[in-house]
C-alpha positions, -999 to +999 in steps of 0.1 A: +000+000+000+012+035-007+010+058+023+037+083+011+014+114+015-005+103+047-001+122+080-005+107+115-011+073+099-021+045+122-022+009+110-055-008+117-059-042+135-067-058+101-033-046+088-015-062+117-036-094+113-028-096+076+009-095+084+006-120+113-012-145+090+015-142+064+042-149+090+023-178+105+018-194+071+055-193+063+065-205+097+042-235+095+057-246+062+091-252+079+083-253+116+109-279+124+138-261+108+140-225+100+172-206+097+177-171+111+184-157+076+151-171+064+134-155+094+150-122+086+138-124+050+103-131+062+103-101+086+119-078+060+091-087+036+063-082+062+074-057+089+099-032+075+072-005+074+058-012+109+071+009+137+089-010+164+071+010+190+039+032+189+046+050+221+080+066+214+083+103+207+096+096+172+085+061+160+111+060+132+126+026+136+108-003+120+100-035+138+122-054+113+152-031+120+148-032+157+146-071+158+175-073+134+199-051+154+188-067+187+196-101+172+230-089+159+240-075+193+228-106+211+249-129+188+280-108+194+276-108+232+270-146+232+301-154+211+323-129+231+311-144+264+316-179+252+351-171+240+359-155+274+345-183+296+314-164+307+284-186+311+264-169+338+246-144+315+221-134+342+249-122+365+269-106+336+240-084+323+213-083+349+233-081+382+221-057+409+257-045+411+255-014+389+293-009+390+297-044+375+271-037+349+288-004+339+322-021+336+306-048+314+290-022+291+324-004+287+343-035+276+352-036+239+331-067+232+323-057+196+341-051+163+327-029+135+343-043+103+342-024+070+353-036+036+355-015+004+370-016-031+394+009-047+399+014-084+363+011-093+362+038-119+391+024-138+377-011-137+342-002-148+348+026-174+380+016-191+364-005-218+363-007-255+333+003-276+326-032-287+295-044-267+302-015-244+268-013-227+267-050-217+303-048-205+296-016-185+265-030-169+282-064-162+312-049-146+291-027-124+269-055-112+299-078-107+312-055-080+277-055-063+275-093-063+311-097-053+305-074-023+275-094-012+294-127-016+323-115+005+298-104+032+283-139+032+316-157+032+326-139+064+292-144+081+289-180+071+324-189+083+315-172+117+281-190+117+264-156+121+234-145+102+228-114+080+213-097+110+249-085+117+251-066+084+246-030+092+250-016+057+260-025+021+261-002-009+285+014-033+308-016-031+312-010+006+298-027+037+298-025+075+294-056+098+290-057+136+308-087+150+321-101+183+356-089+193+372-123+192+404-136+176+385-157+151+370-126+136+404-109+132+418-141+116+389-144+091+392-108+082+429-111+074+422-143+054+394-130+033+413-098+025+443-119+013+421-143-007+401-116-023+431-096-034+448-128-047+417-134-068+415-097-080+452-097-090+446-129-110+414-116-126+419-078-130+456-073-124+462-044-100+431-024-112+409-034-083+419-036-047+399-047-016+406-032+018+392-045+051+396-028+084+380-029+118+377-009+151+367-023+185+338-007+204+317-012+235+280-014+242+283+020+259+298+036+228+273+020+204+245+032+226+261+067+223+268+068+261+231+065+270+241+054+305+249+091+309+218+113+313+231+141+291+238+128+255+265+154+248+289+132+227+285+118+193+302+085+201+286+066+173+300+091+148+334+085+164+332+048+155+328+055+118+354+083+119+380+059+133+371+033+107+374+059+079+409+070+091+421+034+094+409+026+059+425+057+044+458+048+061+457+011+051+452+020+014+486+036+014+501+002+021+484-021-002+490-059-005+509-083+017+547-089+013+539-121-006+516-103-030+540-075-035+568-100-042+547-117-069+537-084-085+573-073-088+587-107-099+587-108-137+588-146-136+558-150-113+525-164-126+510-129-121+533-115-148+533-145-170+526-133-206+520-158-234+522-150-270+484-148-275+466-117-288+456-090-263+420-086-253+406-056-270+388-046-238+412-051-208+445-056-229+454-088-211+469-116-232+448-148-230+444-181-247+407-174-248+411-145-273+403-165-304+374-183-287+356-151-278+363-130-309+391-109-296+379-108-260+393-127-230+373-151-209+369-127-180+356-098-202+333-122-220+319-132-186+312-096-177+294-091-210+273-122-203+265-110-168+255-075-181+232-091-207+216-114-180+210-085-156+192-065-184+171-095-193+159-099-157+143-065-158+120-073-187+112-109-177+082-116-155+099-147-140+116-149-106+154-152-111+181-164-088+219-161-085+235-194-075+268-196-056+281-231-062+312-252-054+309-267-089+309-250-123+291-280-138+255-275-125+229-285-150+191-283-152+168-294-180+155-266-203+176-238-188+202-227-212+218-202-189+228-227-162+263-238-170+276-203-177+294-188-148+318-163-132+344-175-107+345-159-072+369-161-043+361-182-012+373-187+024+367-225+023+370-235-013+397-228-039+370-211-060+333-209-061+311-200-091+283-175-097+255-188-120+220-176-129+187-196-128+158-183-149+131-192-124+121-211-092+115-242-112+151-243-124+162-241-087+140-271-078+153-291-108+190-284-101+212-315-102+242-319-078+224-297-053+249-306-026+273-282-044+250-252-040+262-229-013+236-202-013+210-184-034+201-148-040+167-138-054+167-108-078+143-079-071+116-100-053+108-109-017+114-146-019+118-170+011+136-203+009+158-226+030+191-217+014+183-182+004+209-158+018+194-125+006+167-108-014+189-088-036+175-055-050+192-041-081+187-009-099+187-026-134+162-005-154+170-006-191+152+005-223+138-026-240+156-036-272+130-042-298+155-056-323+169-083-299+145-097-273+154-086-238+190-077-247+205-043-238+204-015-263+238-002-273+250+034-273+243+041-310+207+029-307+201+050-276+214+081-293+191+075-322+161+074-298+166+110-288+144+138-302+163+162-324+201+156-324+214+121-320+233+125-287+238+104-256+237+120-222+254+107-191+242+115-156+262+110-124+245+120-092+250+114-055+237+126-021+253+158-007+270+156+027+259+120+034+288+113+057+279+143+079+243+131+079+253+098+094+277+113+118+256+141+131+224+141+111+202+131+141+214+159+162+187+173+185+178+210+189+180+203+227+212+220+238+215+199+269+211+166+250+222+173+214+227+136+206+198+120+223+184+109+190+217+095+178+214+057+178+228+029+158+194+017+148+184+051+133+216+050+112+208+015+100+173+025+091+185+055+071+210+033+053+184+008+043+159+033+031+184+052+010+195+018-005+158+010-012+154+043-030+185+039-052+180+001-059+143-004-060+123+029-064+147+041-090+134+014-114+098+027-109+108+063-116+125+053-149+097+030-159+072+057-152+052+035-129+025+061-120+007+038-096+036+039-072+037+077-069+001+088-072+000+102-037+031+122-041+023+159-041+056+169-057+055+141-083+021+137-097+034+139-133+067+131-149+088+158-165+080+158-203+089+193-214+116+179-239+102+146-250+065+156-248+057+121-237+037+112-206+038+075-206+067+061-226+094+045-204+127+063-205+152+057-232+179+050-206+201+023-193+208+024-155+244+014-154+248+016-116+226+027-087+238+020-052+234+032-017+237+069-024+246+075-060+239+065-096+253+065-131+230+062-162+233+066-200+205+074-224+190+096-250+199+132-240+163+145-236+152+116-214+183+120-192+175+156-186+139+149-178+149+119-156+172+142-136+142+164-128+121+134-118+150+120-097+154+153-078+117+157-072+112+121-060+143+123-037+131+157-023+098+141-014+114+108-002+137+127+023+113+155+032+138+179+017+162+171+046+188+156+022+198+169-012+216+155-042+238+170-069+242+158-105+264+163-135+250+157-170+274+154-200+265+152-237+284+129-261+284+113-295+278+075-292+314+065-302+330+087-275+352+067-251+332+056-220+360+064-197+361+100-209+323+102-206+325+091-170+354+114-162+340+145-178+305+140-163+322+134-129+339+168-133+304+183-139+291+166-108+319+180-087+312+214-102+276+212-091+287+203-056+311+233-056+285+259-066+286+291-047+268+324-051+278+360-044+312+352-029+300+326-005+327+305+012+307+273+016+293+256-015+255+253-016+255+219-035+219+208-042+226+216-079+230+204-114+257+211-139+254+203-176+272+209-209+303+222-192+321+253-205+304+271-233+339+279-246+375+279-231+373+316-221+343+312-199+338+300-164+311+274-160+278+290-172+256+260-169+255+252-132+222+259-114+203+251-082+177+225-089+149+250-084+164+275-109+170+248-135+135+233-132+116+266-128+136+292-146+157+273-173+131+247-183+098+261-170+104+297-181+131+303-207+131+270-226+093+269-226+092+305-238+116+299-267+098+267-277+064+284-277+075+315-297+103+303-321+111+275-346+141+266-366+120+252-394+109+279-418+071+274-424+046+297-442+018+311-420+034+299-388+027+318-356+062+310-344+092+332-353+118+315-375+153+315-360+178+296-380+207+279-363+230+307-374+208+333-358+206+314-325+244+311-324+247+348-331+224+356-302+244+332-280+277+349-288+263+383-279+249+369-246+283+353-238+301+386-245+278+404-221+284+377-195+322+382-198+318+419-191+297+410-161+323+386-148+350+413-151+328+437-131+330+462-159+302+484-172+282+467-199+294+476-234+269+499-250+281+485-283+271+449-273+237+461-262+232+480-295+244+449-315+219+427-296+191+451-303+201+453-339+202+415-342+167+412-327+154+439-350+167+420-381+148+388-373+124+380-400+087+383-391+053+387-407+017+393-399+012+357-388+039+358-361+039+395-353+027+390-317+053+363-309+080+385-325+072+414-303+071+391-272+105+376-282+122+409-289+110+424-256+117+394-235+152+386-248+163+423-244+150+423-208+169+390-200+201+404-214+201+431-187+206+404-159+236+380-157+215+352-140+190+355-169+218+354-194+232+321-180+198+305-179+189+317-214+222+303-229+214+269-215+178+271-228+189+280-263+214+251-263+185+228-254+164+244-282+191+237-307+195+201-295+157+195-296+150+210-330+178+197-352+194+165-363+229+160-376 
């Protein structure tokens, strides 16, 4: 049910009974043996939107998150006590001796473990143009599934459930674990094994770092034993971790790994006389087998294709992690294709995909199956480790069933000029939001709302937005957003289409950011939809910034990503009127109009939506045309005339930037240019409006910048190559 616009909402008894009946039905099915992970999946599917308590001041923690975190802490305490010979739990935690209880709470019984990858941009975006979209999507998702797999390898080896996973997203994760030697040993082992695997598979492009910090119940509760919550001790935990990770990245690899990397005769540097892969440049015996592509790159292309097919298929799909690469099932052509992954207990394990639940049930050699992941569905099963949500929206390829559209086809789908656009966007100041975003206005107790559970809930909801809701926004699923005041209709000012799904491929969408490629007009409109949806989703308490770059379809992907990243940073650096602190909450597009100008095309979201698109672009679209037609009410402006107007506007802007008085000659030229625009009795009214409005806008530098961008969009929208 959609309650996004409801206030003071209270669930009815029938709502609770409906959920209870679903839980009972699933528990009865496997009442003699139910794993904790399966129970978590069941609670996530049923109770993630129910408050854990109806009597608290701010009931903002769900029942699911409350139970999950309680279970995680309980498991850690049990294993720490067991490891330290404590078996009288009643005396340890419920003694009448308050001093003893206080000492117990201050002992470092916990470890917060974090893992993250470096070199992601080089790994994902340094690819050839051949089958680029599938390769791009496959590499991006490969990092997602590899991250999930590493998490489960650690937890399975420790015999701990996924309740102990605090957060995963953006190829990064946090786990809460007991402070025992086994955890430290497993951490060191998995880091070594993963980097061995990455060196073999990707060379030194990707690197995996794993670090931890110890903590106590008192610190994780933010010192709640003290009456005045004056310290942000939870924030301190994550600051310590961030510092340790940054330091560790300066000393990558073990001595053994470094020795192999620098030994020209080692297996790592063994180069045969085969051809180089046209994508990753490795020499490989598989080159001829896969038409100039090595086996690893071919696997990424296969994975990217499979992820795209899953979006348009109505069947439930599953990832399989198996000890064997020889699983088979009748009538499922995809079983048997795989990507190898590292493992703590096996030399290698293998990632495969099953097309539906029937394929899972018909699997042969099921003893080799380690775990399953469902894709974009709440599915509950005995060996299921996680319901995996993926932002995998992609424009349907009408030429090849379910397959990804490639760059050239996407560019051709645009209205006007055949151009791709790339959007990169992420949340502003997210680190600060986690470290102090729950700060209270109460001066005596500024951190009374700062709890680990609130941080976990925020993480999960942001992940839900970028991995699940994002698909609905791109697909224009109106039913999901009908009750949203800010988002009752999709932006259609460029495409003039209300219902058609976006001509876009979502390359990556993680815990706080996204990267998408598509037809230029759909990308711009999607950016507006994204901002409006996120504004409503967060109550305007969090903002995001975006960069939008425009490219020909054959432009190198790495350069697309890099240049759009620069635009994104420019949006995050936006200041006004000599301000010291950047405002962020902005969008930057096109880049520099020419080399002599500072960035002209960076705007706050409100200005871009209301003033660039809603005012100036709409005015130009309504009053002008670049197609000369008889008896048209619109004023004909050829491409040459539009560029002439732009040059005069830019000249005026340069004078404004130099703080010099406007050149009277420039103003006279502008007036002369407007006066020479052809017009007739059919478009006389629009001509008078155009001449008056453009001349007024030239008097204000903010209007000039907005008008320049609007004219660029007019040119893109109204012409082809």
